[in-house]
Legacy VTK file of the C-alpha trace (Angstrom):
# vtk DataFile Version 3.0
C-alpha trace
ASCII
DATASET POLYDATA
POINTS 154 float
4.298 2.429 37.103
2.162 1.217 34.214
3.449 -1.006 31.470
2.203 0.019 28.046
2.368 -2.522 25.263
2.048 -1.240 21.737
1.099 -3.279 18.748
2.775 -2.696 15.413
0.019 -2.255 12.875
0.859 -2.063 9.186
0.063 1.253 7.535
0.176 -0.437 4.143
-0.453 -3.898 2.882
-0.814 -5.801 -0.352
-1.861 -9.267 -1.292
-2.351 -11.362 -4.379
-5.811 -12.847 -4.639
-7.408 -15.261 -7.092
-8.880 -13.652 -10.207
-12.449 -14.471 -9.299
-15.096 -14.073 -6.630
-13.239 -16.070 -3.972
-10.492 -13.446 -3.807
-12.903 -10.652 -2.925
-13.899 -12.081 0.453
-10.345 -12.794 1.593
-9.171 -9.292 0.694
-12.177 -7.658 2.372
-11.605 -9.553 5.619
-7.915 -8.645 5.732
-8.527 -4.976 4.888
-11.238 -4.694 7.565
-9.029 -6.325 10.214
-5.983 -4.182 9.407
-7.892 -0.899 9.317
-9.664 -1.745 12.569
-6.323 -2.628 14.205
-4.834 0.742 13.268
-7.799 2.665 14.663
-9.621 3.709 11.507
-13.152 4.990 11.936
-15.914 2.433 11.286
-17.399 4.548 8.475
-14.023 4.721 6.725
-13.581 0.963 7.138
-17.017 0.238 5.670
-16.402 2.551 2.704
-12.924 1.084 2.132
-14.281 -2.466 2.126
-16.992 -1.500 -0.365
-14.497 0.245 -2.663
-12.122 -2.730 -2.536
-15.018 -5.070 -3.349
-16.030 -2.980 -6.356
-12.472 -2.724 -7.678
-11.838 -6.462 -7.331
-15.201 -7.327 -8.861
-14.484 -5.036 -11.828
-11.083 -6.681 -12.315
-12.738 -10.106 -12.242
-15.469 -9.136 -14.719
-13.580 -6.927 -17.136
-9.854 -7.710 -17.037
-7.341 -10.493 -17.322
-5.286 -11.777 -14.405
-1.699 -10.666 -14.055
0.915 -12.562 -16.058
2.221 -15.684 -14.435
-1.005 -16.941 -12.953
-4.619 -16.437 -12.136
-4.087 -13.580 -9.702
-4.724 -9.868 -9.255
-3.052 -7.657 -6.662
-4.956 -5.689 -4.030
-3.247 -3.060 -1.933
-4.078 -0.395 0.595
-2.362 2.158 2.743
-3.354 4.585 5.473
-1.476 7.866 5.737
-0.720 9.826 8.895
-3.916 11.873 8.440
-6.031 8.694 8.286
-6.800 8.805 4.546
-6.967 5.340 2.989
-5.719 4.571 -0.528
-6.950 1.346 -2.124
-5.673 -0.111 -5.375
-6.253 -3.168 -7.526
-3.841 -4.186 -10.271
-4.845 -6.619 -13.005
-3.587 -7.685 -16.413
-5.733 -5.175 -18.310
-8.635 -5.800 -20.600
-10.167 -4.674 -23.882
-11.451 -1.404 -22.362
-10.331 1.009 -19.681
-12.338 1.658 -16.512
-14.827 4.504 -16.952
-17.918 5.377 -14.926
-21.098 4.314 -16.710
-24.668 5.575 -16.732
-26.635 2.342 -16.609
-30.395 2.237 -16.967
-32.531 1.865 -13.864
-33.118 -1.804 -14.697
-29.503 -2.666 -15.535
-27.982 -5.406 -13.368
-24.549 -3.799 -13.229
-22.435 -0.853 -14.290
-22.580 1.169 -11.086
-19.257 0.197 -9.484
-17.149 3.180 -10.517
-20.047 5.539 -9.843
-20.156 4.205 -6.279
-16.389 4.616 -5.981
-16.579 8.203 -7.267
-19.250 8.984 -4.674
-17.208 7.581 -1.783
-13.683 8.581 -2.781
-11.920 11.921 -2.495
-10.038 10.995 -5.673
-9.643 7.990 -7.943
-7.857 7.114 -11.144
-6.335 4.573 -13.465
-2.670 3.994 -14.238
-1.305 1.693 -16.909
2.024 0.084 -17.610
3.068 -0.121 -21.244
2.701 -3.607 -22.745
6.355 -3.601 -23.760
7.907 -2.860 -20.392
7.508 -2.730 -16.644
6.933 0.470 -14.712
10.029 2.601 -14.075
10.342 1.382 -10.500
9.736 -2.247 -11.513
6.663 -2.539 -9.302
4.154 -3.241 -12.070
4.047 -5.902 -14.749
4.023 -4.999 -18.454
0.476 -4.305 -19.628
-0.956 -4.090 -16.117
-3.706 -1.678 -15.139
-4.132 -0.276 -11.631
-7.331 1.373 -10.497
-6.976 3.310 -7.251
-9.168 5.364 -4.942
-8.402 7.606 -1.974
-10.880 7.814 0.880
-10.628 10.806 3.192
-10.355 10.167 6.918
-13.649 10.568 8.698
-13.297 13.757 10.692
-15.893 14.470 13.364
LINES 1 155
154 0 1 2 3 4 5 6 7 8 9 10 11 12 13 14 15 16 17 18 19 20 21 22 23 24 25 26 27 28 29 30 31 32 33 34 35 36 37 38 39 40 41 42 43 44 45 46 47 48 49 50 51 52 53 54 55 56 57 58 59 60 61 62 63 64 65 66 67 68 69 70 71 72 73 74 75 76 77 78 79 80 81 82 83 84 85 86 87 88 89 90 91 92 93 94 95 96 97 98 99 100 101 102 103 104 105 106 107 108 109 110 111 112 113 114 115 116 117 118 119 120 121 122 123 124 125 126 127 128 129 130 131 132 133 134 135 136 137 138 139 140 141 142 143 144 145 146 147 148 149 150 151 152 153
């Protein structure tokens, strides 16, 4: 008789990270570890880490932190088919996230284009400045950018 021990692996996770470059590394490490623990394909993990990095970097460069501190919220989930949804919520900024067409010599502006290339779908949701989201999960004036990565099917 064999004894099988199973490990409970979260299928979703979220964390608050500092609104700045230091938060990117911590979130990437945790996402990579959690996706690896739940058996995600290496290609999906690498793409998910890149997308999370781009979303957090965009929040740092272009948006304010969430009210009540110097934080943004990163979240991810993996559905039963293996698709991974990644989201970053910040305090909003003067513009809304849109893919750009930077020049060849531009130093930035390619983040959302990279996300569009890797993701099955992506989008932006906003919470009105005067009130929280209907379910109370988002702060007034917050902006969430999300992307869905398809499971890597052989």
